[in-house]
RODO-2510 file (C-alpha; in nm, 4 decimals, decimal comma):
residues 128
     n   res          X          Y          Z
     1     m    12,7412     7,7454    23,1121
     2     t    12,9424     8,0277    23,1311
     3     e    13,3418     8,0557    23,1041
     4     k    13,6170     8,3150    23,2037
     5     n    13,8417     8,4073    22,9064
     6     q    14,1854     8,5218    22,9939
     7     v    14,3907     8,5636    22,6703
     8     f    14,7588     8,4947    22,6874
     9     e    15,0019     8,5224    22,4135
    10     d    14,9887     8,1343    22,3424
    11     g    14,6224     8,0772    22,3673
    12     q    14,2799     8,1054    22,6478
    13     v    14,2398     7,9887    22,9789
    14     k    13,8437     7,8715    23,0132
    15     i    13,7287     7,8105    23,3819
    16     s    13,3808     7,6319    23,3731
    17     d    13,1140     7,6958    23,6148
    18     e    13,1386     7,3644    23,7401
    19     v    13,5370     7,4039    23,8233
    20     v    13,4452     7,7160    24,0955
    21     t    13,1419     7,5375    24,1998
    22     i    13,3916     7,2062    24,2828
    23     i    13,6651     7,4464    24,4601
    24     a    13,4276     7,5969    24,6957
    25     g    13,2351     7,2937    24,7731
    26     i    13,5924     7,1006    24,8687
    27     a    13,6608     7,4322    25,0717
    28     t    13,3385     7,4499    25,2355
    29     t    13,3778     7,0881    25,3568
    30     g    13,7210     7,1536    25,5261
    31     v    13,5694     7,4052    25,7504
    32     k    13,4841     7,3051    26,1199
    33     g    13,1708     7,2817    26,1987
    34     v    13,0289     7,2185    25,8769
    35     h    12,8629     6,8466    25,8855
    36     s    12,7653     6,7975    25,5545
    37     m    12,6708     7,0113    25,2367
    38     h    12,2803     7,0130    25,1893
    39     t    12,0831     6,8964    24,8647
    40     g    11,7498     6,9489    24,7806
    41     l    11,5396     6,5913    24,7612
    42     v    11,5896     6,5242    24,3906
    43     e    11,9472     6,5565    24,3696
    44     g    11,9766     6,3611    24,7153
    45     f    11,7752     6,0637    24,5559
    46     s    11,9789     6,1246    24,2308
    47     n    12,2993     6,0878    24,4737
    48     l    12,2353     5,8097    24,6026
    49     f    12,3034     5,5962    24,2521
    50     s    12,6066     5,8184    24,1490
    51     s    12,9095     5,6218    24,3216
    52     k    13,1278     5,9466    24,2477
    53     n    13,1938     6,1976    24,5320
    54     n    12,9975     6,5113    24,4760
    55     y    13,1801     6,8100    24,5780
    56     s    12,9591     7,0430    24,3857
    57     k    12,6243     6,9683    24,5531
    58     g    12,4910     7,2837    24,7419
    59     v    12,6830     7,5136    24,5903
    60     k    12,5203     7,7805    24,3364
    61     v    12,7636     7,9730    24,1461
    62     v    12,7196     8,2693    23,8872
    63     i    12,9895     8,3963    23,7236
    64     e    12,9740     8,7596    23,5167
    65     e    13,2509     8,9289    23,3526
    66     n    13,5040     8,7467    23,5987
    67     v    13,3298     8,8129    23,9504
    68     v    13,1695     8,5124    24,1015
    69     t    12,8594     8,5107    24,3447
    70     l    12,8088     8,1888    24,5209
    71     d    12,5604     8,0838    24,7400
    72     i    12,6630     7,7626    24,9931
    73     f    12,3649     7,5335    25,1281
    74     i    12,5011     7,3746    25,4370
    75     n    12,4296     7,1044    25,7333
    76     v    12,5847     7,2425    26,0597
    77     v    12,7025     7,0399    26,3827
    78     y    12,4596     7,1016    26,6763
    79     g    12,6814     7,3357    26,9237
    80     c    12,8638     7,5005    26,6916
    81     k    12,8765     7,9005    26,6507
    82     i    12,6730     7,9321    26,3442
    83     n    12,7955     8,2668    26,2474
    84     d    13,1618     8,1591    26,3199
    85     v    13,1050     7,8586    26,1131
    86     a    12,9363     8,0773    25,8207
    87     a    13,2110     8,3608    25,8514
    88     e    13,4856     8,0907    25,8100
    89     i    13,3205     7,9451    25,5091
    90     q    13,3214     8,2695    25,3747
    91     r    13,6644     8,3231    25,4112
    92     t    13,7940     8,0349    25,3062
    93     v    13,6214     7,9480    25,0155
    94     k    13,6786     8,3423    24,9073
    95     k    14,0424     8,2874    24,9481
    96     e    14,0331     7,9506    24,7237
    97     v    13,8470     8,0645    24,4786
    98     e    14,0353     8,3544    24,4216
    99     t    14,4096     8,2036    24,4781
   100     m    14,2951     7,8885    24,1948
   101     t    14,1170     8,0911    23,9139
   102     d    14,2435     8,4591    23,9445
   103     l    13,8189     8,5535    23,9674
   104     t    13,7166     8,7865    24,1829
   105     v    13,4164     8,6618    24,4421
   106     s    13,2100     8,9550    24,5225
   107     v    12,9997     8,8194    24,7464
   108     v    12,9666     8,4271    24,9449
   109     n    12,6049     8,3823    25,0806
   110     i    12,5878     8,1101    25,3375
   111     h    12,2423     7,9177    25,3791
   112     v    12,2230     7,7361    25,6947
   113     q    11,9379     7,4198    25,6078
   114     n    12,0025     7,1916    25,9486
   115     i    12,1440     7,1266    26,2058
   116     v    12,2818     6,7624    26,2864
   117     t    12,3001     6,6236    26,6303
   118     e    12,5038     6,3137    26,7106
   119     k    12,1590     6,1247    26,7709
   120     i    12,0328     6,2238    26,4107
   121     e    12,3777     6,0806    26,2876
   122     k    12,3932     5,7571    26,4521
   123     k    12,0097     5,6987    26,3251
   124     d    12,1205     5,7786    25,9806
   125     e    12,4284     5,5531    25,9914
   126     e    12,2048     5,2646    26,1525
   127     n    11,9865     5,2875    25,8344
   128     q    12,2345     5,2612    25,6130
***
């Protein structure tokens, strides 16, 4: 895990990749049109047995020399303008990460993995 180091008179502040990942995940899920974060099969299976809310799922972060690159994998609500949703995620995530960490966000890549319709959502609820 890489960490950001800032030197102050009284010590250092280290921000882990996981913290940046969680900030990005929370910011993403707050955007209208995002149904959920996308997880792979293995991660989705392991989340079935985890009781914690995992905001880091569906987010990949790389920090090199205080510059952040993010890849965010999402499921979008059917009927939303995908480009508008993606642009809003990019703006929101960039602002939140930079405000909270003082890191520079160079790029936020959005990967739309699925579109969720009302029928699929109701079917998923019935299966639980």
